[in-house]
GUNUDO-477057 format. One record per residue (C-alpha): x, y, z; chain. Coordinates in Angstrom, 2 decimals. Example, Ala and Ser with C-alpha at 12.3 -4.5 7.8 and 13.67 -1.06 7.14 Angstrom:
2
(site (12.30 -4.50 7.80) "A")
(site (13.67 -1.06 7.14) "A")
! end
This chain:
78
(site (3.97 40.11 -5.18) "A")
(site (1.00 40.97 -3.22) "A")
(site (-0.87 37.60 -1.64) "A")
(site (-3.59 38.71 -3.81) "A")
(site (-1.70 38.70 -6.69) "A")
(site (-0.66 34.95 -6.09) "A")
(site (-2.25 32.38 -7.86) "A")
(site (-2.25 29.28 -5.94) "A")
(site (-3.81 27.03 -8.60) "A")
(site (-0.25 27.39 -9.88) "A")
(site (1.80 26.72 -7.04) "A")
(site (-0.29 23.86 -5.77) "A")
(site (0.42 22.51 -9.50) "A")
(site (3.83 22.93 -9.33) "A")
(site (4.47 21.84 -5.46) "A")
(site (2.47 18.91 -6.78) "A")
(site (4.39 17.64 -9.38) "A")
(site (8.28 18.40 -8.17) "A")
(site (6.88 15.87 -5.42) "A")
(site (5.72 13.39 -7.73) "A")
(site (8.77 13.89 -9.96) "A")
(site (10.89 13.67 -6.69) "A")
(site (9.22 10.44 -5.20) "A")
(site (9.59 8.94 -9.04) "A")
(site (5.91 8.71 -9.35) "A")
(site (3.80 8.30 -13.00) "A")
(site (0.61 10.54 -12.73) "A")
(site (-1.38 7.18 -13.13) "A")
(site (0.11 5.69 -9.80) "A")
(site (-0.48 9.35 -7.77) "A")
(site (-3.49 9.58 -8.94) "A")
(site (-4.53 5.66 -8.14) "A")
(site (-3.48 6.49 -4.81) "A")
(site (-5.18 9.46 -4.72) "A")
(site (-8.99 8.17 -6.17) "A")
(site (-8.66 10.45 -8.45) "A")
(site (-8.58 10.47 -12.52) "A")
(site (-5.06 10.93 -13.77) "A")
(site (-6.50 13.23 -16.15) "A")
(site (-7.78 15.31 -13.29) "A")
(site (-4.24 15.00 -11.41) "A")
(site (-2.61 16.33 -14.93) "A")
(site (-4.94 19.43 -14.60) "A")
(site (-4.28 20.28 -11.35) "A")
(site (-0.46 19.87 -11.93) "A")
(site (-0.87 22.86 -15.12) "A")
(site (-2.82 24.83 -12.28) "A")
(site (-6.00 24.56 -14.68) "A")
(site (-8.01 22.70 -12.12) "A")
(site (-9.15 24.04 -8.54) "A")
(site (-8.79 20.97 -6.45) "A")
(site (-11.07 20.39 -2.83) "A")
(site (-9.50 20.21 0.46) "A")
(site (-9.94 16.40 0.68) "A")
(site (-8.00 15.94 -3.00) "A")
(site (-5.46 18.38 -1.56) "A")
(site (-5.68 16.10 1.63) "A")
(site (-5.02 12.87 -0.22) "A")
(site (-2.59 14.21 -2.60) "A")
(site (-0.28 15.46 0.26) "A")
(site (-1.02 12.21 2.00) "A")
(site (-0.09 9.96 -0.91) "A")
(site (3.36 12.65 -1.31) "A")
(site (4.52 12.15 2.23) "A")
(site (3.55 15.66 3.50) "A")
(site (1.92 17.59 5.38) "A")
(site (-0.98 19.62 3.31) "A")
(site (0.31 22.99 4.12) "A")
(site (3.16 22.09 2.02) "A")
(site (1.41 22.07 -0.92) "A")
(site (0.07 26.05 -0.71) "A")
(site (3.72 26.68 0.74) "A")
(site (5.83 29.72 -1.19) "A")
(site (9.16 28.44 0.83) "A")
(site (11.65 26.29 -1.75) "A")
(site (11.42 22.87 -1.84) "A")
(site (14.23 20.55 -0.11) "A")
(site (14.86 17.69 -0.92) "A")
! end
């Protein structure tokens, strides 16, 4: 797959959801930690929202990972 064909909104959404579930956090708890609405987090996880850099950093820190992890195509290791 070429980089131009990658849908990064879906990549980020899938990573956030996987990390959130691994941390046993609800969308409500994670969204509160990040200062965003739960519905916005839901849209991020589904790949329909395009989060800002500030939101990506807040999500990463709340999930105890570095921001680049949310954009990585590498397999998550738990």
